[in-house]
C-alpha positions, 0 to 999 in steps of 0.5 A: 712224138708218138701216141701212146698206145693206150690211147690209140683205141679214143675215137672222136664223135664229133657233136655228141652233147656230154653225158649228165652226171646223176648222183646215186640216187638218180642213179638208183632211180633210172636203175629202178625204172630199167627194172620195172619195164624189164617185169612185163613178162612176154606174150608166148603163143604156144599152138600145141596141135603144131607141137610135135614135141622135137624140143628143139626150143627146150636146148635153144632157150638160155633161160629155160623158159619151156619144159616138157608137158606131163599131157599126151596129145591129139597126136601121142606126142609129149609137147612142150608149154610155157613155163616161165614167162617172166623171165624169157628176154624175148631172143626169139631162138625158140621161134626160129628154129621151131621147125612147126612153126607152133611158136610165136612170141610177141617182139613188143614190150 
């Protein structure tokens, strides 16, 4: 007898504890706790003196945390500012791709 193709993707993991079944209230509490943890806004340090206004951070940010500043810097550039830190997912794309190293996102919760 050959195994069913539908069951061929199941992997046996030894010494694994069976997951607990939660009531609907338990699941709601667990979900609520995870939402509460994510509400803390990210701490984003932006050095406006180093920013030259290349706007790479505007393009790579999946949540559009940054916006163009209406002000002009001392060097004549229009830098960005952190408009929505509460929706930051801490993906660090802006920090890694900033050519001037002007952005620092704190990695801790």
